N, C-alpha and C positions, 0 to 999 in steps of 0.2 A: 504494500500500500504506500502511496506517495501523497504528499501534501502540495497543493498549488501555492504559488507565490502569493503571500498575503497582500502585496501591493497591486496585484492584478496583472503584473507583467512577467516577462520571461526572466528567470534567474540566470545571471552570468556565472556559470560554474567555475570560471577561471579567476574571478575576482576575489580579493581578500574579503572575507565576511566579518562583520562586526555586530555586536549586540544591537547597536542603533540601526544598522541596516536591516536586521531581522525584525525590528519593530519596537525595541525597548531602548530608550535613551536614558541612561542612569542619571545624568546631570539634570535632565528635565524632570525625571521622577523625584529626585531629591529636592528640587526647587518647589515642586507642587506639594510634597510632603511638608516642607518647611512652612509653606503658606498656610496649610491646614493646621499644623501644630501652633503656629503663631496666633491663629484665631482662637484657639482654645487653651492657651498656655496657662491660664489662671485656674483651670479646673482642678488640678491635683498635681502632686509631686510625681516626677518620673525619674527612672534610671535610664540608661542607654537601651535596656531591653524590657523593662516592665513599668507599667503605671502603678503608682502607690497611693492608697487611701489611708491616711493616718487614723487609726481606730483607738488611739490612746496607748495601750501597752503593746500594740503590734500594728503591722500594716496588712491591709488586704492588697495583694499584688495581682495584677491582671496583664495578660498579653493576648493579642489576637492576630491571626494570620490565616492564610488559605494555602491551597496547593498550587495555584497558578496554572500555567499552560501544560503542566504535566498531565492534567486531566485529558487533554487532547490525545496524548499517547495512550492512556487507558482506553479511551473511546475507540481509537483506531484498532487497538488489539482486542477490544471486546472483553477486557479484563479489568474489573474495577475493585478487585479484592485487596489491593495493597495501598491505594491512594488515601484510604482512611488512616493508615499508619503515618503517612506523610503529614496529614493534617494535624494529628496529635503531636508528632515530633517537632514540627516547625514552631508550634506554640510552646510546648514543654521545654524545649532547648533554650528558648529565650528566658524563661523563668530561671532555669539552671544557671545561665550566664550571670544572672543577678544574685545568685546564691539562695534562691527561694525554692522550697519544696512544693511542687505542684500538688494540688489536692482534688480539684474537680474540673470537668471539661463539659462544655456544651457546644453542639455543632449547629451549623446553619446550611441547609441544602436548598438551593434554588434550582428549579427545573422548568423546562418549557412544557413538558408533559410527563406524568409519572411513568416509571418503568420498574415493575416489581423485581425483576432479576437484578437490575443495576443497583437499586436501593438496598437489596439484601446483601450484595457484595460490598457495597460501601459500608454497611453496618458491620460486616465481618472485619473489615480493616480497622474501623474505629475501635471495635472491641479488642482486637489484637494489640493495637497501639496503646490503648488505655491500660491494658494488663501489663505491658512492657514498661510503661511509665509509672505505674502504681497510682493512677488517678481514677476517680470515680466518674463514670459517664452518667450525668444526671439529666439527660434529655437534650432537647434541641428543637429546631423548627424546620419544617419542610414547606417551602412556598412554591406554588405553581404560578409562573409568571410568563406566559407564552409570548407576550409582546416586549418583554424586557430582557429575558434570558434566552440565549441560543443553546440548546442541549442542557447543560447543567453547570453549576458551580458549587464548590464545597469549601467552607471556611469554618472557623471555630474560635472559641475563647477559653483560655485556661485561667483558673484562679488558684491562689495559694496564700498562706499566711506566713508572715515572717516578723521576727523581732529585729531591733537594731543590730544585735549581734549576728543574726543570720545573714543580713545583707552584706555582700562583698563590698569593700571600699569603692571598687569600680575604677580605680586609677592605678595603673602600673607605676613602678618606680625604676629609675635608672639603676642598672645592675641586676634587675630581676632576670630570672631564667624563664624562657618560654618552653612550655611542655605542650606537645601536640597530640591529638587523639584522632585516629584514622576515621575517615568518612566511610560510608558503605558504597559510595559511588557519586553520582552526580547530584544526589539529594533532590531538592525541589526548587532550585534556582538556575536561571540561565537556560531553561528548557526551550524558550523561543528561539534562541540561537542554536541550540542542539538539534531542534527539529528541522531548522533550515539546513543544517549540515547533513542530517539524515536524508532529507529530500534530495540533496545533490548526489548522495551515494546510492540512490535507488529506492529509498523508503524504509519503513520500519520492518518489513518482512525479509529484508536482505540478511544474509548470514553475517553474524558479528565477527569481525576480524581480530578477535582476542579471546581470552580465556573466560570461561564461566557462563556463557550465554549462547543460545542457538541463534538468536536474531538480534538486530540492532534495537528493536522495540523492547525486548526483554531487558537489555542492558540499561536503557533509559528509564525503565519502570522500576528498577531496584529501589525499594523504599528507603527513606531517610533514617539514618541511625538516631536512636534516642539516647541522650547522655544523662538521664536522671540518676543513673547509678553512680555518678561522680560526686554527688552533693556532699556526702559525708567526708570524702577525701578533700574537697575544696575547703571545708571548714577545718578539718584536722590539720592541714598543712598551711593554713593561714594564707590562702590565695589572695593576692591583691586585686586581681581583676580577671575576667574571662571574656572570650570573644566567641560567639557563635558565627561561624563562617558561612554566610548566606549571600543574599544579593549584594553585589559589589565585590565579591570574592575576598582577596587578601587585604583589601583596604579596610575591612572590618576590624583589623587589629588596631586601627587608629581610634576606634571607639573606647579603647582602654587608656586614652590620653595621647597628647602630642609628644611622641618620642620617635626615635629611630629604631625600628624593629628589625633586627638583623637575624634573618632566618637562614642560618648557615648549614643546617642539616634537615631540610624539609623531608617529610615522609613521601614515599613514592606515590606518584599519581596512577590511578587505575587506567586500564586499557581504554575505557570509554572516553577519557579525555584525549588520548592520542587519536582515537577515531574522529572525534568532533573537530580537532585541530586540523587533521589531514583532509577530511572530507570538506570542511568549510574554508580551508586555507586561512585559518585564524592565527593571528600573531601571538607570540608568547605573552606579550603584555595584555592583550585583550583576554586571553585565556585566564590569566591570574586576576584580572579585574572583574571577571564574570563568574568564575567557578571556584569551588573549594580546592580543586587540584589534589585531592587525596587526604586533606585534613579538614575535618568538620568542626573542631572545637579546639581552642587554644587557651592556655592558662598562663598568667604571669604571676610568679611568686618568688620569694627570696631564695637566694642561692642555697642557704643551709636547709631549706625545706624541700627543694626540688628533688633531691635524691630520694627522699622518703616517698614522694608522690609517684615517681617513676618506678620505684621498687614495689609499690603496693597498688599499682593500677596498670592499665595497658597503654599508658602514655609514654612518649619518648621525648627526650630533650631535643629541641629543634633550633634553639638559638637564644638570643639575649635581647634585653631592652637597653638602649643607650640614649644618652642625651641627644636631643634633636640637633640637626645642623642649622646653619644660619637661615636656610630656606624653610625651616619648619620640620614637622614630622614626616616620616616616610616608612615604607616597608621595603626592605632590601631582600630579594629572594631570587635565586637562580639567575643572577646577573642582571636582574631588573630593579629599578627604583620606582616604586608605585606611589 
């Protein structure tokens, strides 16, 4: 199965493909988000990853997100059983990055018309994700909106409770060690670009030129890894900050503060990233500004605590935090300066 060019024209298979070319301009998206946040900035406190409501002795922490255009991959394959996991993961991982233990999740499903098999499979994925994350599924909403929604969209909101001691400081310190945790693959970001690359290579049903999957579609549909298991370790080893590597790729590290993040030993990227880069003729810089490139979660913590975290988790030391240059903060990885 192939996808037509979203702009209605012929795709130039020899041209270098960018996320903006595929239909998502990160700078425009960030500007629009800033405008929205600016309009509601007095509603409540926020961290980089969660909104906080002060309840006196603790905070109610909330995060909301969806699955994005990965849903189009599920639809093309006729397999909706895993994208519910993505929906849980994208929300839960944000709370984890703030140091908050997720407690409950609600979903929102908008459809153009009901489909019993699809909805059952979506529910299976949500249930599996909730079990893996240790959260309670407490219901949700299904809206039938044929003139608003094409096919369907899935999003959700996660809630947790946290004291001041639970919340990570949220700011790295110069001299901190960076510990990285592997992703399961492409997760749920950059799929608009990945789908365009797949289209150039012949579509989702083409054999996957790597290990672990029969087809390109199967590789793209691999569900997002859930990092809730890290919470105890983050607190035990006094993590200063954490980054959930999602939209914007490795520039997410700058959400831990304006520093020079020197990623000297990055974790290996999965075969799916090489496929996207080759099929789409995507530059190294664009890949690292769009995708997690093998690392879905990064923690900044003191040198004397890093060894303990690495020894007692599946994390690996990938670099260090340094003072920013005169030009400001940056992420230095694989010969790139992002």
